[in-house]
C-alpha positions as CSV (number, residue, x, y, z in Angstrom):
1,M,-23.1,13.2,11.3
2,S,-21.6,12.3,14.6
3,L,-17.9,11.6,15.0
4,D,-18.6,7.9,15.9
5,I,-20.6,7.4,12.7
6,L,-17.9,9.2,10.7
7,G,-15.3,6.8,12.1
8,Q,-17.5,3.9,11.2
9,L,-18.0,5.2,7.7
10,I,-14.3,5.5,7.1
11,N,-13.7,2.0,8.5
12,T,-16.4,0.5,6.3
13,T,-15.1,2.4,3.3
14,L,-11.7,0.7,3.8
15,V,-13.4,-2.7,4.2
16,F,-15.2,-2.4,0.9
17,S,-12.1,-0.8,-0.8
18,T,-9.6,-3.5,0.0
19,A,-10.7,-6.1,-2.5
20,L,-10.9,-3.4,-5.2
21,I,-7.4,-2.2,-4.4
22,F,-6.0,-5.7,-4.8
23,A,-7.9,-6.4,-8.1
24,A,-7.1,-2.9,-9.5
25,L,-3.4,-3.4,-8.8
26,G,-3.6,-6.8,-10.6
27,G,-5.2,-5.1,-13.6
28,I,-2.5,-2.5,-13.7
29,F,0.3,-5.1,-14.0
30,S,-1.5,-7.0,-16.8
31,E,-2.5,-3.9,-18.8
32,R,0.8,-2.1,-18.3
33,S,2.4,-5.1,-20.0
34,G,0.0,-4.7,-22.9
35,V,-2.6,-7.4,-22.1
36,T,-6.2,-6.3,-21.7
37,N,-7.7,-8.1,-18.7
38,I,-11.4,-7.7,-18.2
39,G,-11.3,-11.1,-16.5
40,L,-10.7,-9.6,-13.1
41,E,-14.2,-10.6,-12.0
42,G,-13.4,-14.2,-12.8
43,L,-10.0,-14.1,-11.2
44,M,-11.6,-12.7,-8.0
45,I,-14.3,-15.4,-8.1
46,S,-11.6,-18.1,-8.4
47,G,-9.6,-16.5,-5.5
48,A,-12.7,-16.3,-3.3
49,F,-13.5,-20.0,-4.0
50,A,-10.0,-21.2,-3.3
51,A,-9.8,-19.1,-0.1
52,A,-13.1,-20.3,1.3
53,V,-12.6,-24.0,0.5
54,S,-9.0,-24.1,1.7
55,T,-9.8,-22.2,4.9
56,F,-12.7,-24.6,5.5
57,Y,-10.5,-27.7,5.2
58,A,-7.7,-26.1,7.2
59,Q,-10.0,-25.3,10.1
60,E,-11.4,-28.9,9.9
61,A,-7.9,-30.1,10.2
62,G,-7.4,-28.1,13.3
63,M,-5.2,-25.4,11.9
64,G,-7.1,-22.8,14.0
65,S,-6.1,-19.1,13.4
66,M,-3.7,-20.1,10.7
67,S,-6.6,-21.3,8.5
68,P,-7.5,-17.9,6.9
69,W,-3.8,-17.3,6.1
70,I,-3.7,-20.7,4.3
71,G,-6.8,-19.7,2.5
72,L,-5.2,-16.4,1.4
73,L,-2.2,-18.2,0.1
74,A,-4.4,-20.7,-1.8
75,A,-6.3,-17.8,-3.4
76,L,-3.0,-16.3,-4.6
77,V,-1.9,-19.6,-6.1
78,F,-5.3,-20.4,-7.6
79,G,-5.5,-16.9,-9.1
80,V,-2.1,-17.3,-10.8
81,L,-3.1,-20.7,-12.2
82,F,-6.4,-19.4,-13.5
83,S,-4.8,-16.4,-15.0
84,L,-2.5,-18.7,-17.0
85,I,-5.6,-19.6,-19.2
86,H,-5.8,-16.0,-20.2
87,A,-2.1,-15.7,-20.7
88,V,-1.8,-18.8,-22.9
89,A,-4.8,-17.8,-25.0
90,T,-3.8,-14.2,-25.6
91,I,0.0,-14.2,-25.6
92,T,0.9,-17.7,-27.0
93,F,-2.1,-18.1,-29.3
94,K,-2.8,-14.4,-29.8
95,S,-6.6,-14.7,-29.2
96,D,-8.7,-11.7,-28.8
97,Q,-8.0,-10.4,-25.4
98,V,-11.5,-9.1,-24.6
99,I,-13.1,-12.3,-25.6
100,S,-10.6,-14.3,-23.5
101,G,-11.4,-12.1,-20.5
102,V,-15.1,-12.7,-20.9
103,V,-14.5,-16.4,-21.1
104,I,-12.5,-16.3,-17.9
105,N,-15.4,-14.6,-16.2
106,F,-17.9,-17.1,-17.3
107,L,-15.6,-20.1,-16.8
108,A,-14.8,-19.1,-13.2
109,A,-18.4,-18.5,-12.4
110,G,-19.5,-21.9,-13.7
111,V,-16.5,-24.1,-12.6
112,T,-16.5,-22.8,-9.0
113,V,-20.2,-23.3,-8.4
114,Y,-19.9,-26.8,-9.9
115,L,-17.0,-27.6,-7.6
116,V,-18.8,-26.2,-4.5
117,K,-21.8,-28.4,-5.2
118,L,-19.4,-31.4,-5.7
119,L,-17.5,-30.7,-2.5
120,F,-20.4,-29.8,-0.2
121,E,-23.0,-32.4,-1.2
122,G,-25.0,-30.3,-3.6
123,A,-25.1,-27.1,-1.6
124,G,-24.9,-23.8,-3.5
125,Q,-22.3,-22.4,-1.1
126,T,-19.6,-23.4,1.2
127,E,-20.3,-23.9,4.9
128,T,-19.9,-20.8,7.0
129,L,-16.3,-20.4,8.1
130,T,-15.5,-20.1,11.8
131,E,-11.9,-19.1,11.3
132,V,-11.8,-15.8,9.4
133,F,-9.8,-12.6,9.7
134,S,-10.6,-10.2,12.6
135,K,-9.7,-6.6,12.8
136,W,-6.3,-5.5,14.1
137,A,-6.0,-2.4,16.2
138,I,-2.6,-0.7,16.0
139,P,-1.5,0.2,19.5
140,G,-1.5,3.9,20.1
141,L,-2.8,4.9,16.7
142,S,-6.1,3.2,17.2
143,Q,-6.8,5.5,20.1
144,I,-6.8,8.6,17.9
145,P,-10.4,10.1,17.7
146,V,-12.3,9.2,14.5
147,L,-9.2,8.1,12.5
148,G,-8.1,5.7,15.2
149,Y,-11.1,3.4,14.5
150,G,-11.6,4.5,10.9
151,I,-8.1,3.7,9.6
152,F,-6.0,2.0,12.3
153,T,-8.5,-0.7,13.3
154,A,-8.7,-2.8,10.2
155,Y,-8.5,-6.3,8.8
156,P,-4.9,-7.5,8.1
157,T,-5.8,-7.7,4.4
158,T,-6.4,-3.9,4.3
159,Y,-2.9,-3.3,5.7
160,I,-1.4,-5.7,3.1
161,A,-3.3,-4.0,0.3
162,L,-2.0,-0.5,1.3
163,I,1.5,-1.8,1.6
164,L,1.2,-3.4,-1.9
165,V,0.2,0.0,-3.4
166,A,3.5,1.4,-2.3
167,V,5.4,-1.7,-3.4
168,S,3.7,-1.7,-6.8
169,Y,4.5,2.0,-7.3
170,Y,8.2,1.4,-6.5
171,V,8.4,-1.8,-8.7
172,L,6.7,-0.2,-11.7
173,F,8.5,3.1,-11.7
174,K,11.7,2.7,-9.8
175,T,13.1,-0.7,-10.9
176,P,14.5,-2.2,-14.1
177,F,11.7,-4.8,-14.0
178,G,9.1,-2.1,-14.0
179,L,10.7,-0.3,-16.9
180,R,10.7,-3.5,-18.9
181,L,7.1,-4.3,-18.0
182,R,6.0,-0.8,-19.1
183,S,8.1,-0.9,-22.2
184,V,6.4,-4.0,-23.6
185,G,3.0,-2.3,-23.0
186,E,4.1,0.8,-24.8
187,H,6.4,-0.3,-27.6
188,P,7.0,-4.0,-27.6
189,S,9.0,-4.1,-30.8
190,A,11.4,-1.4,-29.4
191,A,11.7,-3.4,-26.2
192,D,12.4,-6.6,-28.1
193,T,15.3,-4.9,-30.1
194,V,17.1,-4.1,-26.8
195,G,16.8,-7.7,-25.5
196,V,13.6,-7.6,-23.5
197,N,11.6,-10.9,-23.7
198,V,8.2,-9.5,-24.6
199,R,6.3,-12.8,-24.1
200,R,7.9,-13.5,-20.7
201,M,7.2,-10.0,-19.4
202,R,3.6,-10.2,-20.5
203,Y,3.2,-13.6,-18.9
204,I,4.5,-12.2,-15.7
205,G,2.1,-9.2,-15.9
206,V,-0.9,-11.5,-16.4
207,M,0.2,-13.9,-13.7
208,L,0.6,-11.0,-11.2
209,S,-2.9,-9.8,-12.1
210,G,-4.1,-13.3,-11.2
211,A,-2.3,-13.2,-7.9
212,F,-3.6,-9.8,-6.9
213,A,-7.2,-10.4,-8.1
214,G,-7.2,-13.7,-6.3
215,L,-6.2,-12.0,-3.1
216,G,-9.0,-9.5,-3.7
217,G,-11.6,-12.3,-3.9
218,A,-10.1,-14.0,-0.9
219,T,-10.5,-10.7,1.1
220,I,-14.3,-10.7,0.5
221,A,-14.7,-14.4,1.5
222,L,-12.5,-14.1,4.6
223,T,-13.7,-10.8,6.0
224,T,-17.3,-9.9,5.0
225,T,-19.1,-13.0,3.8
226,S,-17.3,-15.8,5.7
227,N,-18.2,-18.2,2.8
228,F,-18.3,-18.6,-0.9
229,S,-21.4,-18.7,-3.2
230,H,-22.3,-17.6,-6.7
231,N,-22.9,-14.0,-5.6
232,T,-19.8,-13.5,-3.4
233,I,-18.1,-11.2,-5.8
234,S,-21.2,-9.6,-7.4
235,G,-19.5,-7.4,-9.9
236,Q,-16.6,-6.2,-7.8
237,G,-14.2,-7.2,-10.5
238,Y,-15.8,-4.8,-12.9
239,I,-15.7,-2.0,-10.4
240,A,-12.0,-2.8,-9.9
241,L,-11.5,-2.5,-13.6
242,A,-13.2,0.9,-13.5
243,A,-11.0,1.9,-10.6
244,M,-7.9,1.0,-12.7
245,I,-9.1,3.1,-15.6
246,F,-10.2,6.0,-13.4
247,G,-6.8,5.8,-11.7
248,K,-5.1,6.0,-15.1
249,W,-3.2,2.7,-14.7
250,H,-1.3,4.1,-11.7
251,P,-1.2,2.3,-8.3
252,V,-1.8,5.5,-6.3
253,G,-4.5,6.6,-8.7
254,A,-6.2,3.2,-8.5
255,L,-6.0,3.4,-4.7
256,G,-7.9,6.7,-4.7
257,A,-10.5,5.4,-7.2
258,A,-11.0,2.2,-5.1
259,V,-11.5,4.2,-2.0
260,F,-14.1,6.4,-3.9
261,F,-16.0,3.3,-5.0
262,G,-15.6,1.8,-1.5
263,L,-17.1,5.0,-0.1
264,S,-20.1,4.6,-2.4
265,Q,-20.7,1.1,-1.1
266,A,-20.3,2.2,2.5
267,I,-22.8,5.1,2.0
268,R,-25.2,2.6,0.7
269,N,-25.2,0.9,4.1
270,Y,-25.3,4.1,6.2
271,V,-27.8,6.1,4.3
272,Q,-30.5,3.7,5.5
273,L,-29.9,5.0,9.0
274,F,-31.5,8.3,8.1
275,E,-35.3,8.9,8.1
276,W,-35.4,10.6,4.7
277,S,-34.0,7.5,3.1
278,Q,-37.1,5.5,4.1
279,S,-39.0,7.0,1.1
280,I,-36.3,5.8,-1.4
281,P,-36.8,2.3,-2.7
282,Q,-34.1,0.0,-1.4
283,E,-33.3,-1.2,-4.9
284,F,-32.1,2.4,-5.8
285,I,-29.9,2.5,-2.8
286,F,-28.2,-0.8,-3.7
287,M,-27.7,0.4,-7.3
288,L,-25.6,3.4,-6.1
289,P,-22.1,1.8,-6.4
290,Y,-22.8,0.5,-9.9
291,V,-24.4,3.7,-11.1
292,L,-21.4,5.7,-9.9
293,T,-19.1,3.3,-11.6
294,I,-20.9,3.9,-15.0
295,L,-20.9,7.7,-14.5
296,V,-17.2,7.8,-13.5
297,L,-16.2,5.6,-16.5
298,A,-18.3,7.8,-18.8
299,G,-16.5,10.9,-17.6
300,A,-13.0,9.4,-17.3
301,V,-12.6,7.3,-20.4
302,G,-12.0,10.3,-22.7
303,R,-9.2,11.7,-20.5
304,A,-7.6,8.3,-19.7
305,Y,-4.7,7.2,-21.9
306,P,-4.0,3.5,-21.7
307,P,-0.6,1.9,-22.6
308,A,0.0,2.4,-26.3
309,A,0.2,-1.3,-27.2
310,L,-2.7,-2.4,-24.9
311,G,-4.7,-5.1,-26.5
312,E,-2.3,-5.7,-29.4
313,P,-0.8,-9.2,-29.7
314,Y,2.9,-9.0,-30.3
315,D,4.2,-10.5,-33.6
316,P,8.0,-10.3,-33.8
317,G,7.7,-10.8,-37.6
318,K,6.0,-7.4,-37.9
319,R,8.7,-5.3,-36.4
């Protein structure tokens, strides 16, 4: 493999990893607080929809290069609002958290497609966006051979995601807020006895998951697809969930897992450049990221230890 192709492979890996990093971080905040969130797919769908629609109307209003940033902010807000459905159902009404997550996924898929048809005269997707994010080259660093293009010439959302990994680690493990959030996911009754508001912390955890997953969906719509349709996310939320588990509910671990899954998607694109790949049915090549997800989960689940109270509604009366 030439150095140019290697640099392109690294760069493409980061492109595919970015949305997974955002969503996996969101899953960590929710599940560290004790609320299972398999609704990351739906939250990403809602974020992608909000980003594409908001960016379209912003560019129509003449906002120019500010349009995708408006779309990114809209995705964050919409993700938070959508995650409140999961929070109310599971924390306030103590519904089954897995079922609620499944409902979020189906609800997001149905509602967003309906709204797209409503807003765009029956079309199955939004119009192609003319104002989307372009890659930023960091002066000096982008001139480094291989890594310069691979790492230091990236979309702004990639830089934001990497910064948020460090911020999330610091918040979760170095601040009183992080200690409280983790405590309600490990032993909520003990946290309650020392004055931690379990319900509030869990609401915050779920809402943060909505914000991060919404940004992940927006990343896809504003960098790689330039629109929103029913297949914009295509299972990325489930891969992000796998990255969270494989990364052992830790921001740095989730980053590594997301990069691994991003690499599998990048390889899917580049493997077709080689002659020997012509004899492999294309369907098998496109299956690669999802097959790897299943294999990694099968191997990692037994060695991954989730928060002790994950999935258990908290009842103060049972302390």
